[in-house]
DOTOR-496792 format. One record per residue (C-alpha): x, y, z; residue number from 1. Coordinates in steps of 0.001 Angstrom, whole numbers, plus 500000, padded with zeros to 6 digits. Layout:
{c1->X c2->Y c3->Z seq->NUM}
...
This chain:
{c1->211245 c2->479597 c3->765535 seq->1}
{c1->212062 c2->478776 c3->769373 seq->2}
{c1->209514 c2->477158 c3->771441 seq->3}
{c1->209919 c2->477001 c3->775320 seq->4}
{c1->208082 c2->474503 c3->776778 seq->5}
{c1->208064 c2->473811 c3->781017 seq->6}
{c1->207889 c2->470569 c3->782456 seq->7}
{c1->205896 c2->470264 c3->785789 seq->8}
{c1->207375 c2->467766 c3->788570 seq->9}
{c1->209686 c2->465933 c3->786262 seq->10}
{c1->206552 c2->464780 c3->784278 seq->11}
{c1->204832 c2->463049 c3->787464 seq->12}
{c1->201361 c2->462632 c3->786718 seq->13}
{c1->199162 c2->465011 c3->788869 seq->14}
{c1->195831 c2->464559 c3->790238 seq->15}
{c1->192801 c2->466705 c3->790457 seq->16}
{c1->190227 c2->465271 c3->793038 seq->17}
{c1->186063 c2->465550 c3->792288 seq->18}
{c1->184987 c2->464274 c3->795631 seq->19}
{c1->181416 c2->462993 c3->796142 seq->20}
{c1->179202 c2->462602 c3->799122 seq->21}
{c1->175976 c2->461261 c3->799041 seq->22}
{c1->172913 c2->462027 c3->801713 seq->23}
{c1->170218 c2->460647 c3->800583 seq->24}
{c1->169438 c2->461234 c3->796781 seq->25}
{c1->171554 c2->464209 c3->797037 seq->26}
{c1->175339 c2->464461 c3->795619 seq->27}
{c1->177499 c2->466678 c3->797126 seq->28}
{c1->181081 c2->467567 c3->795928 seq->29}
{c1->183796 c2->469287 c3->797991 seq->30}
{c1->185346 c2->472642 c3->796853 seq->31}
{c1->188033 c2->474277 c3->798353 seq->32}
{c1->188838 c2->478163 c3->798666 seq->33}
{c1->192379 c2->478731 c3->797450 seq->34}
{c1->194425 c2->481685 c3->797291 seq->35}
{c1->195970 c2->481913 c3->794231 seq->36}
{c1->198910 c2->484562 c3->793819 seq->37}
{c1->199150 c2->484929 c3->790318 seq->38}
{c1->195816 c2->486530 c3->790383 seq->39}
{c1->195898 c2->488044 c3->793805 seq->40}
{c1->192262 c2->486449 c3->794856 seq->41}
{c1->190737 c2->483455 c3->796121 seq->42}
{c1->189467 c2->480614 c3->793938 seq->43}
{c1->187031 c2->477776 c3->794628 seq->44}
{c1->188653 c2->474786 c3->792924 seq->45}
{c1->188383 c2->471207 c3->793252 seq->46}
{c1->191580 c2->469813 c3->795578 seq->47}
{c1->194536 c2->468855 c3->793346 seq->48}
{c1->198311 c2->468091 c3->793365 seq->49}
{c1->201162 c2->466833 c3->791636 seq->50}
{c1->202771 c2->463239 c3->791974 seq->51}
{c1->205929 c2->461885 c3->793579 seq->52}
{c1->208301 c2->459161 c3->792534 seq->53}
{c1->206916 c2->455563 c3->792459 seq->54}
{c1->203228 c2->456807 c3->793323 seq->55}
{c1->200456 c2->455512 c3->791336 seq->56}
{c1->198138 c2->458715 c3->790342 seq->57}
{c1->195306 c2->457025 c3->792663 seq->58}
{c1->197713 c2->457219 c3->795339 seq->59}
{c1->198633 c2->460860 c3->794334 seq->60}
{c1->195048 c2->461712 c3->794427 seq->61}
{c1->194370 c2->460093 c3->797755 seq->62}
{c1->197337 c2->461401 c3->799226 seq->63}
{c1->197024 c2->464987 c3->798031 seq->64}
{c1->192911 c2->464915 c3->798955 seq->65}
{c1->194012 c2->463571 c3->802656 seq->66}
{c1->196736 c2->466595 c3->802911 seq->67}
{c1->194636 c2->469198 c3->801401 seq->68}
{c1->191197 c2->468356 c3->803085 seq->69}
{c1->192144 c2->466118 c3->805945 seq->70}
{c1->189932 c2->463312 c3->804680 seq->71}
{c1->191343 c2->459572 c3->804363 seq->72}
{c1->189575 c2->457849 c3->801003 seq->73}
{c1->191028 c2->454199 c3->800726 seq->74}
{c1->193033 c2->454443 c3->797352 seq->75}
{c1->190020 c2->451916 c3->796178 seq->76}
{c1->187733 c2->454404 c3->796048 seq->77}
{c1->189638 c2->456318 c3->793743 seq->78}
{c1->188751 c2->456149 c3->790129 seq->79}
{c1->190511 c2->457673 c3->787076 seq->80}
{c1->188157 c2->459149 c3->784346 seq->81}
{c1->190606 c2->461016 c3->782162 seq->82}
{c1->194272 c2->462249 c3->781384 seq->83}
{c1->194030 c2->466169 c3->780667 seq->84}
{c1->197009 c2->468619 c3->780003 seq->85}
{c1->196324 c2->472189 c3->781722 seq->86}
{c1->198306 c2->474233 c3->778468 seq->87}
{c1->199293 c2->471730 c3->775411 seq->88}
{c1->200927 c2->474982 c3->774295 seq->89}
{c1->203630 c2->475712 c3->777190 seq->90}
{c1->203285 c2->472933 c3->779577 seq->91}
{c1->204344 c2->469481 c3->779441 seq->92}
{c1->202141 c2->467987 c3->782061 seq->93}
{c1->199867 c2->464982 c3->782944 seq->94}
{c1->196608 c2->465587 c3->784934 seq->95}
{c1->194640 c2->462987 c3->786310 seq->96}
{c1->190623 c2->463601 c3->786641 seq->97}
{c1->190069 c2->461584 c3->789735 seq->98}
{c1->186629 c2->460915 c3->791342 seq->99}
{c1->186561 c2->459761 c3->795039 seq->100}
{c1->183904 c2->458360 c3->796649 seq->101}
{c1->184266 c2->459607 c3->800448 seq->102}
{c1->182166 c2->460435 c3->803589 seq->103}
{c1->182496 c2->463769 c3->805462 seq->104}
{c1->184608 c2->462624 c3->808460 seq->105}
{c1->187935 c2->464652 c3->808318 seq->106}
{c1->190211 c2->462442 c3->810273 seq->107}
{c1->193728 c2->464413 c3->809772 seq->108}
{c1->195277 c2->467678 c3->810087 seq->109}
{c1->194998 c2->469939 c3->806784 seq->110}
{c1->197879 c2->471539 c3->805358 seq->111}
{c1->198076 c2->475203 c3->804725 seq->112}
{c1->196919 c2->475272 c3->801220 seq->113}
{c1->192981 c2->474778 c3->801712 seq->114}
{c1->191341 c2->476704 c3->804826 seq->115}
{c1->188071 c2->476607 c3->803374 seq->116}
{c1->186182 c2->473349 c3->802558 seq->117}
{c1->182548 c2->473363 c3->801477 seq->118}
{c1->180342 c2->470353 c3->800393 seq->119}
{c1->178088 c2->472137 c3->798012 seq->120}
{c1->175395 c2->470423 c3->796170 seq->121}
{c1->175631 c2->469405 c3->792218 seq->122}
{c1->173206 c2->472037 c3->791517 seq->123}
{c1->174814 c2->474415 c3->793483 seq->124}
{c1->178214 c2->474079 c3->791862 seq->125}
{c1->176580 c2->474117 c3->788805 seq->126}
{c1->174788 c2->477633 c3->789351 seq->127}
{c1->178413 c2->479019 c3->790984 seq->128}
{c1->179745 c2->478084 c3->787149 seq->129}
{c1->176697 c2->479680 c3->785506 seq->130}
{c1->176983 c2->482693 c3->787528 seq->131}
{c1->181155 c2->483055 c3->786819 seq->132}
{c1->181896 c2->482218 c3->790475 seq->133}
{c1->184227 c2->479336 c3->789009 seq->134}
{c1->187462 c2->480225 c3->787088 seq->135}
{c1->189722 c2->477651 c3->787570 seq->136}
{c1->190294 c2->475920 c3->784411 seq->137}
{c1->191296 c2->472680 c3->785634 seq->138}
{c1->188310 c2->472944 c3->787924 seq->139}
{c1->186039 c2->473669 c3->784889 seq->140}
{c1->187829 c2->470651 c3->782706 seq->141}
{c1->187449 c2->468077 c3->785786 seq->142}
{c1->183583 c2->469005 c3->785816 seq->143}
{c1->183314 c2->468729 c3->782122 seq->144}
{c1->185024 c2->465371 c3->781914 seq->145}
{c1->183141 c2->463772 c3->784891 seq->146}
{c1->179738 c2->465230 c3->783639 seq->147}
{c1->180097 c2->464058 c3->780015 seq->148}
{c1->181081 c2->460528 c3->781187 seq->149}
{c1->177925 c2->460343 c3->783211 seq->150}
{c1->176070 c2->461117 c3->780306 seq->151}
{c1->177682 c2->458227 c3->778295 seq->152}
């Protein structure tokens, strides 16, 4: 029996960012509309990216988040919640689910990846899941981790 395994970014841990912004008692999370050529469609997703050599996971999260959204968050505001794997059958990868405490104050240029960003309330995001508007497995997995830990 022959197995084929792909390694992502030479095994550097990536990060998927669940960014929070609070207005009063309401919590908002940031979603980006990302073009996915493999699906030939736009997807609502949490910002994410892969790690670089010598970079701590929190640094990866903060860098990727800034590159994709233009929002600067201090490394101290990045909190690793869990490590997940996108596909344990085919990929050799590590992706950290990271929450970011941030304010809605873009202070840098975004890169080409995410052109549409929206802060949505948690209830609206959960409605989007219920209505089948969120298809991205990593976004769904990250939300599952974050909500499960909130119920601890």
